[in-house]
C-alpha positions, 0 to 999 in steps of 0.5 A, spaced: 569 445 461 570 452 459 566 451 453 560 450 457 560 456 461 561 460 454 555 457 451 551 459 457 553 466 456 552 466 449 545 463 449 543 468 455 546 475 452 543 475 445 536 476 443 535 468 443 539 462 443 543 462 436 541 457 431 546 458 426 554 460 428 558 463 423 566 464 423 569 469 419 576 469 416 581 474 415 578 481 412 571 478 412 568 482 418 563 485 414 558 479 414 556 481 422 554 489 420 547 487 418 545 483 424 538 486 427 538 486 435 546 486 435 549 485 442 557 484 442 561 480 446 568 480 446 572 474 446 576 476 453 569 475 456 568 468 454 572 462 457 576 458 452 576 463 446 582 465 443 586 472 444 586 475 437 593 474 434 592 476 427 590 482 423 583 482 420 580 478 426 577 483 431 576 478 437 568 478 438 562 475 437 556 479 435 549 476 437 543 478 433 538 476 428 538 475 420 531 475 418 528 471 424 534 466 425 538 467 431 545 467 429 552 468 433 557 471 428 565 470 430 569 475 428 576 471 429 579 464 430 585 461 433 590 458 428 595 452 429 601 456 427 600 461 433 602 455 437 597 456 442 593 450 446 588 447 440 583 447 445 582 455 443 580 452 436 575 447 439 572 451 445 568 456 440 565 451 436 563 447 442 560 453 445 556 454 439 553 447 440 552 448 447 549 455 446 543 451 442 546 452 435 545 447 430 549 449 423 556 452 423 557 456 417 565 457 416 568 462 412 576 463 410 581 467 406 584 462 401 589 461 395 586 459 389 589 453 385 584 454 379 585 460 374 578 461 373 577 462 380 581 468 381 582 474 387 575 476 389 571 470 387 568 465 392 568 458 392 563 453 396 567 448 399 565 441 397 570 437 401 577 438 404 584 435 405 588 436 412 595 437 411 596 441 417 600 436 421 595 435 426 588 433 428 584 437 433 581 431 436 587 428 438 587 427 446 582 424 451 575 424 447 569 428 450 564 422 450 558 426 451 559 430 445 561 425 440 564 418 438 572 417 438 572 416 431 567 421 427 565 420 420 567 425 415 563 422 409 559 428 408 563 433 412 560 439 408 552 438 409 550 436 402 543 440 403 546 446 406 551 446 400 545 446 395 541 452 399 548 456 398 548 454 391 540 457 390 542 463 394 548 465 390 543 464 384 538 468 386 543 474 388 547 473 381 553 471 384 558 466 381 560 461 386 565 456 384 566 449 388 572 445 390 576 442 395 580 446 400 586 443 402 589 446 409 596 447 411 599 449 418 602 455 416 604 461 417 609 461 411 606 461 404 606 455 400 612 454 395 610 453 387 612 446 388 608 444 394 602 448 390 603 443 384 603 437 388 597 439 392 593 440 385 595 433 383 592 431 390 585 434 387 586 441 391 582 447 388 584 452 394 589 452 400 589 455 406 590 455 414 584 454 417 577 451 417 578 444 417 579 444 424 573 447 426 569 442 421 572 436 424 570 439 431 563 441 429 562 434 426 564 431 432 559 434 436 553 434 431 553 441 428 552 441 420 557 445 416 557 449 410 563 453 408 565 458 403 572 460 401 573 468 399 579 467 394 584 472 395 590 470 390 592 465 385 596 460 389 604 461 389 607 460 382 600 461 378 601 469 378 607 474 378 604 477 384 608 477 391 603 474 396 603 477 403 597 478 408 596 485 407 594 483 400 590 477 403 586 483 407 585 487 401 582 482 396 578 479 402 575 485 402 573 485 395 570 478 396 566 480 402 562 484 398 559 478 395 560 474 401 556 478 406 549 478 402 550 470 400 551 468 407 545 473 409 540 470 404 542 463 406 541 464 413 535 468 412 532 462 407 533 457 413 527 460 416 523 457 411 
């Protein structure tokens, strides 16, 4: 399997095998800038990893340390709307597990369904709703990795969520909390869809993350996830939605996200 080869390569190329994997969403690459002993590996060197197809995704893994904790930071992810093989979603997560990671931290750019959580803010994901019309575990089960029917009861690890709250409090960062709803994209949602999603209990909407969470839980990785809010969802603002605007406001949110993830990972050594 290609993810085994990639996992072995990641374990060998960094200062030591990663304990934590971090996946960065659109425009959130700044989190990788502060790694110590950093080594960069392009996705083209890693079997099964996707070719970057979306602006704001660099397509590389940065291996290094945050404090004393070895990490692998993935700059770029595959999206189902790109139409490729779902293995490109599964392979990076499974490669991190094969490399030795125990924890996966997911970030994304998302639209907010809550007026008080506006552009530039952060939301801790407590649960998700998958309306992306697909589950990336469809197909033959990898029995060596996990069960056919994996539980998602605590998909977003309660202890890791508490640690993120504590890190945000230490840094004076407002960290909203809520349910992330995933759609397939690539079109943005209609106002009517947003009203329906609110009735379902969603607090933010995006086009990623739930797939990686499902794969991660299947292979035994603990998961924490944070959304960088880039806009109020369609119908909640006069502002027209665009990917360019997403990248601009993701950069604003990254000013808080980078120190939050850094403090959170550093504290895992204690």
